[in-house]
N, C-alpha and C positions, 0 to 999 in steps of 0.2 A: 649623258656624259658621266653622271654619278653612278649609274647602274652598269653601263657597258664598259666604261674605262676605269671604274672604281676611283674616280677623282673625289677629293674632299670638297664639300661646299666652301667657297671662299669666304673669308671675313672682310675682304676688300678686293675690288677689281681695279687694276691699273691699266688703263687703255692708252697705249702708246701710239701717237700719231706723228708722222714726219715724212721726210723725203723717201721716194721709192728708188731713186737712183743713188749710187754710191756718193758719199760726201765725206770729207775729212773733218774731224773734230780736233781742235788743239788738244795735246796730250793731257793737260790739266783738266780740261772740260770733260774729256772722255773718261778719265779716271774717276772724277767726281760723279759722273753719270752712272758708271758701272757699279761703284761701291754703293751709291745711294739707292739705286733701283733694286739691287740684290738684297740689301739690308732691309728695305721696306717690305720686300716680298717674303724673305725668310722669317723675319720676326713677327709678321702679322698673319701669315697664312693666306697671302693674296694670290690671285691669278693675275698673270700678265697677258694682255691680249694685243697682238700685233697683226701685220699683214702676213707674217710668216715666211717671207721670201728671203733669198740669200743676197740681198743688196739693201742699200739705204738704211733706214733706222732699224729695221728688223734684224739686219746683220749686226748692228751695234748692240742690240739687245742680246743676240746670241753670243757675241764676244764678251759681254758683261757676265753672262752665265758661266761661260768657260773659264773666265779669269777669277771670279770671286765666289761662285756658289760653293758652299761647304758641305761635304758629305756628312758631317756630324749634325747639321741642322735639318729641318724639315725639307721635303722635296718642294721645288718651285714648279708649279704648274704653269706652263707657258703655251698659250693657245694661238696658233697662227690661222688667220682666216683670209686666204688669198682667193682670187678668181681662178676657177679651173682652167680657163682659156689662156692664162699667161704662163702656165707651168710646163717646163721642159720635161720630157720623158714621162708624161702623164699616164701613158698606157701601162707603165710599170706599176701604177697604183691601183689598177682595177682588180677587184676580187672581193669575195666575202669570206671572212674568217680565214684569211690566208696571210702568211708572212712572205713578204716579197723584198727583193733587193732593189734599192732605188739609187740611181746614179746621180749624185749631188753635184757633180762637175758640169757646168753649163758649156754649151757650144759657143765659142766666142763670136761666131758668125750669125748666131740665132738672136732674134729679138725677144725670145721667151726667157724665162728665168727659172731657177730651181728653188726648192724648199730649203729653208735653213735647218740643218740637221740638229741644232742645239735646242730647238723648240720640242716640247714634250708631246704635243697633240696638234692635229690639223683638222680644220673643217673647210672643205673646198666648195666654193659657191659657183654653180654652173647655170648661166642663162643662155648658153648657146653661142656667145660671142668668143672671138679669138683675139688675144693680144690686147684686150681692153680691161682697164681697171674701173671700178665704180660699183658694179653690181653687188660686190661683197659687202658694201657699207650698210645696206639695209639689213642684211642678215646679222651683221656685227652689232648694229644698234638694237635689233630685236633681242639678241642674246643678252646684251648688257642690261636692257630694260627688264628682261625676265629675271636675271640674277638680282637686280636691285629690289625686286618684289619678294625675294626669299628672306626669311628671318635668320639672323645670325645665330640665335639659339631660341629654344622653345619658350623661354621666359621673357623674351624681349620682343617689343614691337618694331625694333630697329631692323630695317632691311639691309642687305649687303650694300655698302657704299661704293660708288663708282667715281673714280677720279681720272681725268685726262692728263696726259703728259705729252707736251709738244716739243719736239726736237727738230729744228730745221723745217723743211717741208715746202710744198708748192701751194698754189691757190686753193686746191681742194682741202688742204689741212685747215685753212681759215674757215671754210664752210663746215668742216667737222667740228671745229671749236664752237661755231655759232649754234650748231645742233645741240652740243653738250650744254652750253651755258643757258640756253633757253629752256632746257629740260631740267635745270637746277643742279646739274652735275658740275662740281668745281673742276678747274683746269689749272695745271701748273705749266707755265711757259719757260723753257730753258733758254734764257737770253745768252747771246753770243754764239749760238750754233748756226745762225744764218737764216736767210730768206723769211719764211712765214713767221718763225719764232721771233726773229728780230723786229719784224714789222709790228707784230702784236705787242711786243715789249715797248717799242718806241712810242706807239700810239697810246698805250696804257699810261706811260710815264708822263706824257704831255697833256693828258686830259685834265681839264680844270673845271669842276662843277658840270661835267657832262659836255663840255665844249672844247673846241680847239681854236686857237687864233688862226686867222686866214693864212698867215705865212707858213705855219706848221702844216695846215691842211694841204697847201700846195706842195710842200716838201714831201709829204707822205704819198701824195698821188704820183709825184715824180719818182719816188723810191719804188712804188709798185710797178710803174712803167719799166724802169731799169732792171728790177729784180726778175720780173716774169716776161719781159719783152712784150708787154701789152700795149694796145692802142690807148689813147687818152680816154675814150669812151669805156673800154673794158676796165681801165684803172679806176675810173670814178665809180663804176658799179661795185668793184671789189672793195673800194674805200668805204662805201656805205655798209657793206657786210662787216668790215673791220670795225666800224663805229658801233654796230649792233653788238659785236663781241665785247668790246671794252666798256660798253654801257652797263654790262653786268659786272660791275666793279668788284663786288664782294665774292663773285664766283671765280675770279681770276687772280692767280698769284704769279708774280714775276720772280723767277729764281736767277740770281746773278752770282755765279760762283766766285767772282772777284770781289764781292761785297764783304765788308768787315762783319756785317750783321748775319749773313747767311753762309753757312759752311757745309751743311749736310742736306743733300737732296731728299733723303728719307724723311727728315723732319719737315721739310717744305711740303712734301706730298701729304703727310698725315695731318699737319696743322691746317693745310688748305681745306681738308674735309671738315674740320671743326669750325673753321671760319665760314665756309661756303654753304653750310647746311643749317636748317632751322631747328637744331636739336637743343633741348634743355640741358642744363649743366649735368644733371644726373644721367641723361642719355649719352652725353659726351663721355662721361666717366665710364659708363658701361661699355662704350665702344673701345676706349683705351684699354680697359681690362680684357675685352675679347681679343684685342690685338696683342695682349701681354706687353704693353708698352707703358709702364708706370712712369717712365721718364717724361712722356708726353703729359700724363695726368698731373704730375708734380709741377711742371713748368707752365702749363697752359690751362689747366682746369682747376686744380686745388690751390687757388690763389686767393689772397686776402681780399675781402670785399665782394667775392663772387656771390651772386644771388642764386639760392637753391630753391627748387620747387619740390 
């Protein structure tokens, strides 16, 4: 990617997870999402990774880039990783070292989808299946793991940090969050966007010393049943995975756009990385400097009583 596409090594990876089908975000939440995601990316030199399709959360990412990216600031590298078998007009994309026209308008009668043209790059994962999602996640996790092992600069031992951002989403998004937190990657959950994001936020907020009271447990199982149209057995299984996710409390940040304490999504993303990783104070400062975000350093690192090594 660095050699063929001349991409710059990221100083941060924002891995966006959410619904595959179209969903509406209230205008205030969408504006906060758009501004925060673009600011976090532009100011730090981050890569954004999504499914890259022209629906669901990937389309919201594309809308954010269209509305807020500035030509005067650095380019935002946005990598879409969809399954080959779900893409409409895929034959238009076959070729080596060729420029081809791609029809981004989808057939309303088709079950397939198109690529979101506001992403800068695409990697399509092909395991021979048609119309199925899932095979792309292993490729995506491997890419994110590889990037996390690359050094931000030659004088630092700090690898490229990876942070998850959850907006709405189905049951598979909860599985993706579990994969991220168990691998020590912090996750920001955007509360109020619906489904998986709201289930994660609700469970996280009601957890007390790693436990839920029986009434809340039953309420959450009922919410899972209603949200995903699951059987009780399926709901109890997903509840266990939900509990595994929120058990990694330090790795999860709940972002509530209506809160008086939280206003900027970019700050939530960047401070989640400082909170959710085992970096020394000097390493945190190096990271903030690499991002060129001295506002983060002043407010969250260079504070009175901080222990320096």
